N, C-alpha and C positions, 0 to 999 in steps of 0.2 A: 972139342966137345960138337957132336953130331947134331944134324939137322934136328931130329927128334926131340934131341937133348935140349936143343937150343925154344926147340918151340914148347918143351914144357917148362922152360925155366921163364919167358918170356910172355906166356899167355898169362892173365890175371886170373888162374883158376880157383882161387880161393873166392872171388865174387860171385861165380857161377856155384860153388859147392855152397856158399853161404845163401844164395837164393834156393837153391830146391830144400837147403835145411829147414828155411821160412816156409816153405809150401808144405814140407813132412810136418812141421809143429802146428800148422794150423788145419792138419786133416786134410789136405786136398793135393789133387792130383793134377797137372798142366797136359792137355794134350798136343804131341809133335807129331808132325808128319814130314815127309821129305818129297820134296820135287827137283827131277833133275830134267834140264830141257837139250833139247837139237837134237836126239837120238836118231841115227837113221841106219844101223848098220853095227855088226860087231866088230868090236876092236877090242884093242888091249887095253885102253882107257875104261871100255864100258864093261868090259871083263873086271879088271880090278873094282870098280864102283859096285858091282854086284855081289863080288867077292867081301867086300865091306859091309853091306846088308845082311848078308846070309851069317857071316860069322857075328854080326852084333844082333842077329835077329831084328833087323830094323825094314818095316818094309819099305818100298821105292817107288814111285810113280815115274815111269819115262814119260815124258811129253815127245810125242815123236811128230816129225816133219813127214805127212802124208806124201808128198808131192816126192821126195827122195827115199823113203825107207825102201831098204835092200830084203826082200821076203825070208832069205835064212835068220834073219832078228826073230821072225815068229818063233822058230823052234827054240830057241834061246829063253825068250822068255816064256814058252811052255817049261821048259826046264828048270827054270828058277823061280819056284812060289812066292818068293819075298817081290816080286818084280809087276805092276802092274802097268799098263798103257793109257796115254788119253792124247786128244788130239792136239798136236802143237800148229793149227790155223792150216794151212794148205799149202803152200808156196815158202812160208818165212818173210815173203816180198815186203815192202816198205811202201805202201800205197799212199802216205798221207802228202799232204799237200807242201810246198819248200816252206822252210822257219817255223814248221810245225812240229811236235813228237812224234817220232816212227810208230806207226800203227800198219799193220797189216788188212786192218779193216776201221778204219777213220770214220766217222759222221760223214765228212766230205766225200765219202766213196757211195754210189749208187746201192741202198740194200739189195736189191737184185743181184747185184755182181757179188755182193758180199754174200749172200745166201747161196747164190750157185757154187762160190770156191768152197764153202764149208761145206755144202752136201758132196761137193767131189773129193773132198778129203776124207768126209768121214765115208763112203764107197770104198776108195783107197784101203784106208784102214781096216776096213771089214773083211775086205777081199783079202788081207796079208795075214791077219790076224785070226779071221772068224768072227761070226757075230758075236760071240759071247765074249769075249777078249778086252776088248777096247772099253774102256771107260767114258760114258757117253758125258764128257766135259771137255771144252773147249780150254785149252792154256793159251792163254792171248801171247801170239809172238810181240815181243817189246812191252808186254804187259801194261797193254792199253788198247781198249775198243771204244767206239763211239757210244756214248751213253742209252742209244738206241737199240743197241746190239741185245743187252741182255734179255729183252721183253721176245724177241725174234728167234732165241736160239732153239725153243721147242718145235719150231717149224721145220728144223732140221734135224730131228732126232737128239739134240742135245738139253740133257737138266742141270747141268751145272756149269760153272764157271769159274777160271781162277786167273785172279792178276798179285799184283804185290800191292802188300800196302793192308792197315787194318780195313775190315770191311768198312766203317763206317764212314771211312774218308771217302768213299765212292759216291755218297749223295743218296738223298731218297729213293730217286727212283731205282736205283740199284736195289733198295730193301724192299721196293714192290714187284720186281721183275719175278716172274715164275721160273725161276732156276736157284738150284742151293749155289752159294758161294763159297769158295774155299780157296784162300788165297796163301803167299808165301810173305814172309815178313823179314827173314834175315838172310841177304845175298849175300854171299863170300867173296863176290867179284865185285871190280869196278871196272869200266866198260872203256873208258877215255883217259890216255890215248890210246889205247890200247887193253887188252883182256889182262887183270893181273890181280891176284889174291890183293884183297885188302887187310890182310895182316892178323894174325892169332889175337894181339890185342883188342885191336877193333871189333874183328870177330864176335869174340868173349863179351864185351861189353854190349854190342847190338842184341846179341842173345838174352844176356841179363835184363837189357832193357825190356825187351818183349816180354819176359817172364814176369815181371816184377809189373809191367802195365796188365797183366790177366790179374796177378793175385791181390792188387791195390783197384785195380777198377779204373785208374785213371794213367796216363802216360807221364814223361818227364815235365810235358808242357802244362801239367794238370788238365787235359781234355781226357774227357768220359773217355772208357774204352770198355767193351763187352768183355767180362770176365771168362766167360765159357768158349770165346771163339778160339780156335784152333791155331797155335804158332807152327809158320811153316818155314822149313831149311830149303833154300835155294842153291843146288849148283849146277854147273855144266862141265861135263866130265869131259868132253872133247876139249875144253882148251885149259885143262887143269896142269900145273906146273909141281914141280916135286914139293913145294911149299904148302901146297892146299892139300895133297896129299897126307902129307904129315899131322894137320891140323885136323883132319877129318880123321885119322887113326887115333889120335890125343882125344878129341872130342866125344866121340861115340861111347866110348866106354864108362865115361864119365856120367852119361845121359840115362844109362841103363841104371836105374836109382827108383825108388820107391814112389817117388813123388811124381814120377815121369811117367804117361801112359803113350807110347807110340801107338798109331794108328795107320790102318790100310786108308784110301782115298773113298774109298766105295762107304767104309762104313761114318764118314765123315760127311759124305753126301746124303746119306740117309737121315746123321742127324742134325745136319743143318736146314734138311727141308727146303722146302720153296713157299715164302710166305701165300 
């Protein structure tokens, strides 16, 4: 049995199919989007990722690290209409204090320094891609920023923020920040001790749990969930091994479903709005 056949046999696809059927029977659609982090250059892995996006007609947002982006990436994005580009911090360096969660923009770092880095990153992104191409959204490296940062983002021209997890979990301060929050929820990798695919079974169950939380308005812990919050898929093409490529090839056709609405990030930002 080949790797793809093994993936098809071991993933609990029936759970996903049943969940999508429940959405359709309810006359509803779930909104999905796809974010891939750490893009800097045209590589075989990026070309493979873009090919999946094109083949399955799924919009894909590349979170690009401004300090290290290589200019030829601009022509590649320009030639691939399904791709969009967002700002992945500035250098993706960890500035958090020892023994605290990694973050490029923690609240322990002076706001002046954080905003200077964000401004520099945005200038670099617009220099490389042109003013109209990058989406004015901060994709936070390590999926964490200080709680005071969202309110300051408009000062550097950013109108949206993306981290990981349900919007509600980030607290009331984020709900009043003048930016749209468009998060991811299904990360296909684990990072300790090194970057590896979480496995088809866990990935499908994680996705189904996110879909079910939207459909029922509550998660598995019975905590309220926003039924209208889009579900975000998170990948990192630079560290993908064969197993994750096989999984994506098996997953994306299943999500071409009447109960699924794939959406580009610009539309999601408009729909999320700012309070």
